[in-house]
Backbone as numpy.savetxt, mean C-alpha at the origin, in Angstrom:
# Nx Ny Nz CAx CAy CAz Cx Cy Cz
11.66 -12.16 -4.22 11.45 -10.72 -4.33 10.52 -10.27 -3.22
10.83 -9.15 -2.59 9.97 -8.60 -1.55 8.73 -7.98 -2.16
7.70 -7.82 -1.37 6.43 -7.32 -1.88 6.53 -5.91 -2.43
7.55 -5.15 -2.07 7.64 -3.80 -2.56 8.93 -3.51 -3.30
9.53 -4.51 -3.84 10.72 -4.30 -4.65 10.30 -4.27 -6.12
11.08 -3.59 -6.90 10.80 -3.49 -8.33 10.76 -4.89 -8.94
9.80 -5.10 -9.80 9.67 -6.39 -10.46 10.93 -6.70 -11.25
11.29 -7.97 -11.28 12.49 -8.35 -12.01 12.22 -8.47 -13.51
10.98 -8.63 -13.87 10.61 -8.69 -15.28 10.16 -7.31 -15.72
10.34 -6.98 -16.99 9.81 -5.71 -17.47 8.28 -5.72 -17.40
7.70 -4.53 -17.33 6.25 -4.41 -17.20 5.52 -5.19 -18.29
6.08 -5.24 -19.50 5.41 -5.94 -20.59 5.28 -7.43 -20.31
6.19 -7.99 -19.53 6.11 -9.41 -19.20 5.25 -9.67 -17.98
5.13 -8.68 -17.10 4.34 -8.86 -15.89 2.88 -9.08 -16.25
2.38 -8.29 -17.20 0.99 -8.45 -17.63 0.98 -8.31 -19.14
0.96 -9.42 -19.80 1.10 -9.44 -21.25 0.03 -8.62 -21.95
-1.15 -8.50 -21.36 -2.23 -7.78 -22.03 -2.24 -6.30 -21.68
-1.29 -5.83 -20.91 -1.28 -4.43 -20.50 -1.07 -3.53 -21.70
-1.90 -2.47 -21.78 -1.69 -1.51 -22.85 -0.57 -0.57 -22.44
-0.18 0.31 -23.35 0.93 1.22 -23.08 0.71 2.09 -21.86
-0.51 2.61 -21.70 -0.80 3.48 -20.56 -0.64 2.73 -19.25
-1.14 1.52 -19.18 -1.04 0.74 -17.95 0.41 0.37 -17.66
1.15 0.02 -18.68 2.57 -0.31 -18.50 3.34 0.91 -17.98
3.03 2.09 -18.51 3.66 3.32 -18.05 3.29 3.59 -16.59
2.02 3.40 -16.27 1.58 3.61 -14.89 2.26 2.63 -13.94
2.46 1.41 -14.39 3.14 0.42 -13.56 4.57 0.87 -13.27
5.29 1.31 -14.29 6.65 1.80 -14.08 6.67 3.01 -13.14
5.72 3.93 -13.32 5.63 5.08 -12.43 5.34 4.63 -11.00
4.43 3.67 -10.85 4.10 3.15 -9.53 5.27 2.47 -8.87
6.02 1.70 -9.63 7.22 1.05 -9.08 8.23 2.09 -8.61
8.39 3.16 -9.39 9.29 4.24 -8.99 8.79 4.92 -7.72
7.49 5.16 -7.63 6.92 5.78 -6.44 7.14 4.89 -5.22
6.88 3.59 -5.36 7.06 2.66 -4.26 8.52 2.71 -3.76
9.45 2.69 -4.70 10.87 2.73 -4.34 11.22 4.03 -3.62
10.77 5.15 -4.14 11.06 6.45 -3.53 10.41 6.57 -2.14
9.16 6.14 -2.03 8.47 6.21 -0.74 9.13 5.33 0.31
9.52 4.13 -0.10 10.17 3.20 0.85 11.45 3.83 1.40
12.27 4.40 0.52 13.52 5.03 0.97 13.24 6.25 1.84
12.29 7.07 1.45 12.00 8.30 2.18 11.48 8.01 3.59
10.62 7.01 3.73 10.05 6.72 5.04 11.00 5.98 5.97
12.10 5.48 5.44 13.12 4.90 6.31 13.72 5.97 7.24
13.67 7.24 6.82 14.29 8.31 7.59 13.71 8.45 8.99
12.44 8.13 9.16 11.84 8.21 10.51 11.66 6.84 11.16
12.03 5.79 10.43 12.04 4.46 11.06 11.00 3.48 10.58
10.28 3.78 9.50 9.28 2.82 9.02 9.95 1.46 8.78
9.32 0.43 9.29 9.86 -0.92 9.14 10.67 -1.39 10.32
10.92 -0.48 11.28 11.73 -0.87 12.44 10.99 -0.68 13.77
9.70 -0.44 13.72 8.92 -0.22 14.94 8.81 -1.52 15.75
8.65 -1.35 17.04 8.44 -2.50 17.92 7.08 -3.15 17.66
6.11 -2.31 17.32 4.76 -2.81 17.03 4.00 -1.79 16.18
2.94 -2.25 15.58 2.06 -1.37 14.82 0.62 -1.71 15.18
-0.25 -0.73 15.06 -1.68 -0.92 15.31 -2.46 -0.06 14.32
-3.61 -0.54 13.95 -4.50 0.24 13.08 -5.86 0.29 13.76
-6.32 1.50 14.05 -7.63 1.70 14.66 -8.60 2.06 13.54
-9.47 1.12 13.21 -10.40 1.37 12.11 -11.40 2.48 12.44
-11.72 2.68 13.71 -12.70 3.71 14.06 -12.13 5.12 13.89
-10.83 5.30 14.13 -10.23 6.63 13.96 -9.54 6.75 12.60
-9.25 5.62 11.97 -8.54 5.65 10.69 -7.07 5.96 10.84
-6.51 5.74 12.03 -5.10 6.04 12.27 -4.27 4.76 12.44
-3.11 4.77 11.79 -2.13 3.73 12.03 -1.10 4.29 12.99
-0.65 3.45 13.91 0.33 3.86 14.92 1.48 2.88 14.93
2.69 3.42 14.89 3.90 2.62 15.04 4.54 3.03 16.35
4.90 2.05 17.18 5.51 2.33 18.49 6.98 1.96 18.47
7.80 2.91 18.91 9.25 2.75 19.02 9.64 2.99 20.48
10.82 2.59 20.89 11.24 2.85 22.27 11.26 4.34 22.63
11.59 5.20 21.67 11.76 6.62 21.95 10.71 7.53 21.33
9.74 6.96 20.60 8.74 7.80 19.94 7.55 6.96 19.49
6.51 7.68 19.09 5.34 7.06 18.48 5.08 7.81 17.18
4.76 7.08 16.13 4.44 7.69 14.83 2.99 7.35 14.51
2.23 8.33 14.07 0.83 8.10 13.69 0.57 8.75 12.33
-0.40 8.19 11.61 -0.76 8.74 10.30 -2.18 8.31 9.95
-2.89 9.14 9.18 -4.18 8.70 8.66 -3.93 7.56 7.67
-4.78 6.55 7.72 -4.50 5.34 6.93 -5.70 4.87 6.12
-5.39 4.12 5.09 -6.35 3.42 4.25 -5.81 2.01 4.03
-6.70 1.06 3.87 -6.28 -0.31 3.58 -6.51 -0.57 2.10
-5.45 -0.96 1.39 -5.59 -1.31 -0.02 -6.15 -2.72 -0.17
-5.53 -3.65 0.52 -5.94 -5.04 0.40 -5.00 -5.93 1.17
-5.14 -7.22 0.95 -4.27 -8.17 1.64 -3.82 -9.26 0.68
-2.59 -9.70 0.91 -2.00 -10.76 0.11 -1.76 -11.95 1.01
-2.23 -13.12 0.58 -2.02 -14.35 1.32 -1.10 -15.25 0.52
0.16 -15.38 0.96 1.07 -16.30 0.26 0.59 -17.75 0.35
-0.09 -18.09 1.44 -0.57 -19.46 1.64 -1.61 -19.84 0.61
-2.61 -18.97 0.42 -3.66 -19.29 -0.55 -3.35 -18.76 -1.94
-2.31 -17.92 -2.05 -1.95 -17.36 -3.35 -3.02 -16.42 -3.88
-3.52 -15.53 -2.99 -4.57 -14.61 -3.41 -4.33 -13.19 -2.91
-4.88 -12.25 -3.64 -4.95 -10.84 -3.26 -6.43 -10.52 -3.11
-6.81 -9.87 -2.00 -8.19 -9.45 -1.76 -8.20 -7.95 -1.55
-8.95 -7.23 -2.39 -9.06 -5.78 -2.25 -9.84 -5.46 -0.99
-9.51 -4.36 -0.33 -10.15 -3.97 0.93 -11.65 -3.77 0.78
-12.10 -3.22 -0.35 -13.52 -2.96 -0.52 -14.34 -4.25 -0.53
-13.70 -5.39 -0.76 -14.40 -6.68 -0.80 -14.26 -7.44 0.52
-13.54 -6.88 1.47 -13.30 -7.55 2.75 -14.28 -7.00 3.79
-15.22 -7.84 4.21 -16.27 -7.39 5.13 -15.75 -7.01 6.52
-14.51 -7.40 6.85 -13.97 -7.04 8.16 -13.36 -5.63 8.17
-13.35 -4.98 7.02 -12.78 -3.63 6.91 -13.90 -2.62 6.78
-13.87 -1.61 7.64 -14.89 -0.55 7.57 -14.79 0.18 6.22
-15.92 0.54 5.65 -15.91 1.22 4.35 -15.04 2.48 4.32
-14.97 3.20 5.43 -14.16 4.43 5.48 -12.68 4.16 5.25
-12.24 2.93 5.51 -10.83 2.59 5.33 -10.54 1.93 4.00
-11.52 1.82 3.14 -11.28 1.20 1.83 -11.44 2.20 0.69
-11.39 3.49 0.99 -11.54 4.50 -0.07 -10.45 4.40 -1.14
-9.20 4.17 -0.74 -8.13 4.03 -1.73 -8.36 2.81 -2.61
-8.78 1.70 -2.01 -9.06 0.49 -2.79 -10.22 0.74 -3.75
-11.23 1.46 -3.30 -12.36 1.80 -4.17 -11.92 2.71 -5.31
-10.99 3.61 -5.03 -10.48 4.50 -6.08 -9.79 3.70 -7.17
-9.08 2.65 -6.79 -8.43 1.78 -7.77 -9.50 1.06 -8.60
-10.49 0.51 -7.93 -11.58 -0.17 -8.64 -12.28 0.78 -9.61
-12.61 1.98 -9.13 -13.30 2.95 -9.99 -12.44 3.34 -11.18
-11.14 3.55 -10.95 -10.23 3.87 -12.05 -10.21 2.72 -13.06
-10.11 1.50 -12.55 -10.04 0.33 -13.43 -11.29 0.22 -14.30
-12.44 0.40 -13.70 -13.69 0.31 -14.46 -13.80 1.43 -15.50
-13.38 2.62 -15.14 -13.46 3.76 -16.06 -12.45 3.68 -17.19
-11.39 2.89 -17.00 -10.32 2.82 -17.99 -10.21 1.46 -18.67
-11.27 0.67 -18.62 -11.28 -0.60 -19.33 -10.32 -1.64 -18.78
-10.01 -1.57 -17.50 -9.08 -2.53 -16.87 -9.85 -3.37 -15.84
-10.89 -4.05 -16.29 -11.76 -4.80 -15.40 -11.02 -5.82 -14.54
-9.90 -6.33 -15.02 -9.14 -7.30 -14.25 -8.66 -6.70 -12.92
-8.43 -5.40 -12.89 -8.02 -4.73 -11.65 -9.19 -4.48 -10.71
-10.40 -4.73 -11.18 -11.59 -4.46 -10.38 -12.20 -5.74 -9.79
-11.55 -6.87 -9.98 -12.04 -8.11 -9.38 -11.77 -8.10 -7.88
-12.72 -8.55 -7.10 -12.61 -8.52 -5.64 -11.42 -9.34 -5.14
-11.28 -10.54 -5.66 -10.23 -11.44 -5.22 -9.52 -11.98 -6.47
-8.19 -11.99 -6.41 -7.39 -12.37 -7.56 -6.38 -13.43 -7.14
-6.23 -14.47 -7.97 -5.13 -15.40 -7.72 -3.85 -14.62 -7.96
-2.93 -14.67 -6.98 -1.72 -13.84 -7.09 -0.54 -14.49 -6.39
0.61 -14.36 -7.03 1.86 -14.68 -6.35 2.43 -13.36 -5.85
3.60 -13.40 -5.26 4.18 -12.19 -4.70 4.44 -11.13 -5.77
4.83 -11.55 -6.96 5.10 -10.59 -8.02 3.83 -9.87 -8.47
2.74 -10.62 -8.65 1.49 -9.97 -9.05 0.99 -9.06 -7.93
1.11 -9.48 -6.67 0.72 -8.62 -5.55 1.52 -7.33 -5.58
2.81 -7.42 -5.85 3.66 -6.23 -5.95 3.20 -5.32 -7.09
2.81 -5.92 -8.19 2.31 -5.16 -9.34 1.03 -4.42 -8.97
0.11 -5.11 -8.30 -1.15 -4.48 -7.89 -0.89 -3.32 -6.94
0.03 -3.51 -6.00 0.37 -2.45 -5.05 0.98 -1.25 -5.78
1.90 -1.50 -6.70 2.53 -0.40 -7.44 1.49 0.39 -8.23
0.58 -0.31 -8.89 -0.47 0.39 -9.64 -1.38 1.17 -8.70
-1.72 0.58 -7.56 -2.59 1.26 -6.60 -1.92 2.50 -6.02
-0.63 2.41 -5.70 0.10 3.56 -5.18 0.09 4.67 -6.23
0.29 4.32 -7.49 0.29 5.32 -8.57 -1.10 5.93 -8.76
-2.13 5.09 -8.79 -3.49 5.58 -9.03 -3.95 6.49 -7.90
-3.66 6.12 -6.66 -4.11 6.90 -5.50 -3.15 8.02 -5.12
-1.96 8.03 -5.74 -0.93 9.02 -5.40 -0.64 8.99 -3.89
-0.52 7.79 -3.37 -0.27 7.58 -1.94 1.03 8.26 -1.51
1.05 8.75 -0.30 2.25 9.40 0.26 3.08 8.42 1.07
2.52 7.26 1.32 3.24 6.24 2.06 2.48 4.94 1.98
3.15 3.84 2.23 2.50 2.53 2.27 3.25 1.68 3.27
2.54 0.72 3.80 3.14 -0.15 4.81 2.71 -1.58 4.54
3.66 -2.45 4.58 3.42 -3.89 4.42 3.30 -4.45 5.82
2.06 -4.58 6.30 1.80 -4.93 7.69 1.59 -6.43 7.85
2.47 -7.10 8.60 2.27 -8.53 8.82 1.02 -8.76 9.66
0.22 -9.73 9.26 -1.03 -10.02 9.96 -1.33 -11.50 9.84
-0.82 -12.28 10.76 -1.05 -13.72 10.72 -0.41 -14.33 9.49
-1.22 -15.03 8.69 -0.72 -15.70 7.48 -0.78 -14.82 6.24
-1.12 -13.55 6.41 -1.21 -12.67 5.26 -0.46 -11.37 5.52
-0.42 -10.55 4.50 0.20 -9.23 4.59 -0.87 -8.22 4.20
-1.15 -7.29 5.10 -2.12 -6.23 4.82 -1.33 -5.05 4.27
-1.80 -4.49 3.17 -1.12 -3.34 2.57 -1.93 -2.10 2.89
-1.26 -1.17 3.57 -1.89 0.04 4.08 -1.22 1.25 3.45
-2.01 2.17 2.94 -1.48 3.45 2.49 -1.69 4.45 3.62
-0.83 5.47 3.66 -0.99 6.45 4.74 -0.55 7.82 4.28
-1.00 8.81 5.03 -0.68 10.21 4.74 0.45 10.72 5.60
0.47 12.03 5.86 1.54 12.63 6.64 1.69 11.95 8.01
2.92 11.75 8.43 3.24 11.06 9.67 3.55 12.08 10.76
2.89 11.93 11.90 3.20 12.76 13.06 4.05 11.94 14.01
5.23 12.46 14.32 6.15 11.82 15.25 6.01 12.51 16.60
5.78 11.72 17.65 5.70 12.26 19.00 6.83 11.62 19.81
7.77 12.46 20.22 8.93 11.99 21.00 8.50 11.71 22.43
9.36 11.03 23.18 9.09 10.69 24.58 8.84 11.94 25.42
9.44 13.08 25.06 9.25 14.31 25.82 7.97 15.06 25.42
7.20 14.49 24.48 5.95 15.11 24.06 6.06 16.03 22.86
7.26 16.34 22.41 7.43 17.20 21.24 6.98 16.45 19.99
6.46 17.19 19.02 5.96 16.56 17.80 6.59 17.20 16.57
6.61 16.42 15.52 7.02 16.91 14.20 6.23 16.11 13.17
6.14 16.67 11.98 5.38 16.02 10.92 6.28 15.72 9.74
6.11 14.52 9.20 6.85 14.09 8.01 5.84 13.94 6.89
5.91 14.78 5.90 5.01 14.70 4.74 5.88 14.50 3.50
5.74 13.36 2.89 6.55 13.02 1.73 5.67 12.96 0.50
6.13 13.62 -0.56 5.43 13.54 -1.83 6.42 13.15 -2.90
6.02 12.20 -3.72 6.83 11.80 -4.85 5.97 11.87 -6.09
6.60 11.86 -7.21 5.80 11.96 -8.42 6.41 11.28 -9.58
């Protein structure tokens, strides 16, 4: 299963201790992830020649042969298939605090709603649990986009806002997607 595909097990099996509200949020998050993935394909997400994230400006950039796409970005966390762990951005010292606001929002929500397991800095995780964490985070933060960014032996999960497309001729357009 890909990191952003709907879980093959029902939400009740993904996390046996999940209460009804969390299970509902997981389903909503999975739906949001699916809708966002399809919507962002329209401008080419996932097919760029390269991507870059500038932590000082908070912008993610995707480069294509005929255009450049940029968006304000946040880092949710990273998944390492090798070590079988998920690390939230707020616990990663290599990430500037300004880029971990979405991850902090998830932690704050978890603490306020009795879901302390979602507030642990580092979690043992397989791909399915990482997908579950991402779906919940997308739902909690109401993200407008997310990107599964390959980074060495891990995958960095980035949320982003409206995308500005700049064509080779300098013309620009904005793609703002909202799902609910």
